[in-house]
C-alpha positions in Angstrom: 0.0 0.0 0.0 1.3 3.4 -0.9 2.4 5.8 1.9 -0.1 8.4 0.7 -3.0 5.9 1.0 -1.9 4.9 4.5 -1.7 8.6 5.5 -5.2 9.2 4.0 -6.7 6.3 5.9 -5.1 7.4 9.2 -6.3 10.9 8.7 -9.8 9.7 8.0 -9.8 7.4 11.1 -8.6 10.3 13.3 -11.4 12.5 11.8 -14.0 9.9 12.6 -12.7 9.4 16.2 -12.7 13.2 16.8 -16.3 13.2 15.7 -17.1 10.9 18.7 -16.2 13.8 21.0 -17.3 16.9 19.1 -20.5 15.8 17.3 -23.6 17.6 18.3 -27.0 16.2 17.6 -30.5 16.8 18.8 -30.7 13.3 20.1 -27.7 13.8 22.3 -29.5 16.6 24.1 -32.5 14.6 24.9 -32.8 13.0 28.4 -31.3 9.6 28.6 -33.8 6.8 28.5 -33.0 3.9 30.9 -32.7 0.5 29.3 -32.1 -3.1 30.3 -28.7 -3.8 31.8 -28.3 -0.2 33.1 -27.6 0.1 36.8 -29.7 2.7 38.6 -29.8 3.8 42.2 -33.1 4.6 43.8 -33.2 6.3 47.2 -35.7 7.8 49.5 -34.4 10.9 51.3 -34.0 10.4 55.0 -34.6 6.6 54.8 -31.2 4.9 55.0 -32.9 1.5 54.5 -34.4 2.6 51.2 -31.2 3.2 49.2 -30.7 0.5 46.6 -28.7 0.0 43.4 -30.5 -2.2 41.0 -29.8 -3.7 37.5 -32.6 -3.2 35.0 -33.8 -6.6 34.1 -34.4 -7.8 30.5 -38.1 -7.2 30.9 -37.3 -3.5 31.7 -38.3 -3.7 35.4 -36.6 -3.3 38.7 -37.7 -4.2 42.2 -37.7 -1.7 45.1 -38.8 -2.2 48.7 -42.4 -1.1 49.5 -42.9 -0.3 45.8 -42.5 -3.8 44.2 -41.7 -4.1 40.5 -41.8 -1.0 38.4 -41.1 -0.6 34.7 -38.2 1.8 34.2 -37.0 0.9 30.6 -37.8 3.6 28.1 -38.3 6.2 30.8 -36.1 9.1 32.1 -34.9 9.3 35.7 -37.4 12.1 36.3 -40.3 9.9 35.2 -39.1 7.0 37.4 -38.6 9.4 40.3 -42.2 10.5 40.1 -43.5 7.0 39.8 -41.5 5.8 42.9 -42.7 8.8 44.9 -46.3 8.1 43.9 -46.2 4.4 44.8 -44.2 4.8 48.1 -46.4 7.7 49.5 -48.9 5.1 50.7 -46.2 4.1 53.3 -44.1 7.4 53.6 -46.5 10.3 52.9 -43.8 13.0 52.3 -41.3 10.8 50.4 -38.8 12.4 48.2 -37.1 10.0 45.8 -33.9 10.2 43.9 -33.1 8.2 40.8 -29.6 8.1 39.3 -28.1 6.1 36.5 -25.0 4.7 38.0 -23.7 2.5 35.1 -24.7 2.4 31.5 -25.2 -1.1 30.2 -27.8 -0.7 27.6 -26.0 1.4 25.0 -24.3 -1.6 23.3 -23.5 -1.9 19.7 -21.9 -4.8 17.9 -19.4 -4.6 15.0 -18.6 -7.9 13.3 -16.9 -9.1 10.2 -13.8 -7.6 8.5 -12.8 -4.9 11.0 -9.6 -4.7 13.0 -11.3 -5.2 16.4 -14.7 -6.8 16.1 -16.8 -7.0 19.3 -19.3 -5.4 21.6 -18.9 -1.7 22.3 -20.5 -0.1 25.4 -20.7 3.6 25.0 -22.1 6.6 26.9 -24.1 8.2 24.1 -25.6 7.3 20.7 -23.0 6.9 17.9 -23.1 6.9 14.1 -22.1 4.0 11.9 -18.8 5.6 11.1 -18.0 6.2 14.7 -18.8 2.5 15.4 -16.4 1.5 12.6 -13.8 3.7 14.1 -14.2 2.2 17.5 -13.7 -1.2 15.9 -10.4 -0.1 14.4 -11.6 0.5 10.9 -12.1 -1.8 8.0 -9.5 -4.5 7.1 -7.9 -4.6 3.7 -10.4 -7.1 2.1 -13.6 -5.6 3.6 -16.4 -5.0 1.1 -16.7 -1.3 1.5 -19.9 -1.1 -0.7 -22.0 -3.6 1.2 -21.9 -3.0 4.9 -25.1 -3.6 6.7 -26.8 -2.5 10.0 -29.0 -5.2 11.4 -31.7 -3.7 13.7 -34.1 -5.6 15.8 -37.7 -4.5 16.6 -39.1 -7.2 18.9 -39.5 -10.2 16.6 -38.8 -8.3 13.4 -35.4 -7.6 11.9 -34.5 -4.8 9.5 -31.4 -4.7 7.3 -30.1 -1.2 6.5 -27.4 -0.7 3.8 -24.2 1.4 4.3 -21.8 2.2 1.5 -18.4 3.2 3.1 -17.0 3.9 -0.3 -19.6 6.7 -0.9 -19.0 8.1 2.5 -15.3 8.4 1.9 -16.1 10.5 -1.2 -18.4 12.7 0.8 -21.5 11.3 -1.0 -24.8 10.1 0.4 -23.9 11.1 4.0 -27.5 10.6 5.2 -26.7 6.8 5.4 -24.4 7.5 8.3 -27.3 7.1 10.8 -27.3 7.0 14.6 -27.2 3.5 15.8 -29.8 2.2 18.2 -29.4 0.0 21.2 -28.4 -3.5 20.1 -27.7 -2.7 16.5 -25.2 -4.9 14.7 -22.8 -3.4 12.1 -21.9 -6.3 9.7 -18.8 -5.8 7.5 -18.5 -8.6 4.9 
């Protein structure tokens, strides 16, 4: 491989990685939605026995004393706080709850196939396809740049989205560089 091609690939990879830190998007500004595998802490002010860190189960629920099971997946911490306060007021009338996301476990993306470092990537914010490829160390020499796919699951349905890396490198069809959703798989044949 020519030195200029190597330099160009390194520059492009650095450009993508920088985008991980400097990209601004409307979706980043939205409140974080709790998901399965996240760890949250729920506490009731003034009640030392009612402070608990819990892992969100695959069904999207957590258990908390006096409240029982509550659905937290797909909700913000503010929404969960209000629900906990409402349910616990039967036992503690002036209860003030606090809900904090302690550990992110639900923002996982998978990159498989002909990339330098395939695997599962846990991140703290939504990322684009290019950013996911950068996290995976970029494409290998024999990767099919024109036929990369994003596999997305909706319950029992699966959607296959196309991504043409070759076009992106030329600055064309940039709209295909979508934000990935929880659990998306980027497949590089």
